[in-house]
C-alpha positions in Angstrom: -8.0 9.5 -14.5 -6.8 13.0 -13.9 -3.1 13.7 -13.6 -1.3 16.0 -11.2 2.0 17.8 -11.9 3.9 18.1 -8.6 7.0 20.4 -8.3 9.3 20.7 -5.3 9.6 24.4 -4.6 11.3 24.3 -1.1 14.1 22.3 0.3 13.6 19.3 2.7 16.7 20.4 4.7 15.6 21.0 8.3 12.3 19.1 7.8 11.4 16.2 10.0 11.9 12.6 8.7 8.3 12.0 7.9 8.2 14.9 5.5 11.5 13.9 3.9 10.1 10.4 3.3 6.9 11.7 1.8 8.7 13.9 -0.7 11.0 11.0 -1.6 8.0 8.7 -2.0 6.5 11.2 -4.4 9.6 10.7 -6.6 11.1 14.2 -5.9 14.9 14.3 -5.4 15.9 17.9 -5.9 14.5 21.4 -6.1 12.4 22.4 -9.1 12.0 18.8 -10.2 8.5 17.9 -11.5 6.8 14.5 -11.5 3.3 13.4 -12.6 1.0 11.2 -10.6 -2.6 10.1 -10.9 -5.0 12.1 -8.8 -5.8 9.5 -6.1 -6.8 9.9 -2.4 -3.4 8.4 -1.4 -1.5 11.0 -3.4 -3.7 13.8 -2.2 -3.1 12.8 1.4 0.6 12.9 0.9 0.3 16.3 -0.7 -1.7 17.6 2.3 1.2 16.7 4.6 3.8 18.5 2.5 1.8 21.3 0.9 4.3 23.9 2.0 7.1 22.2 0.1 5.5 21.4 -3.2 3.4 23.1 -5.9 0.5 21.2 -7.4 -1.0 21.7 -10.9 -3.4 19.8 -13.0 -1.7 18.1 -15.9 
């Protein structure tokens, strides 16, 4: 299965609670932190909700 590299590029300060929870569920805790996840529909749906906060690359 394909992997995605997800990097937080914007802060979650002044974002609503749903977006904060999504970023936390992705495993991101601070700016410029990168995590890897499998490319699944569930992860893609989460990324669509916070696309303005994160940067996504193929791993």
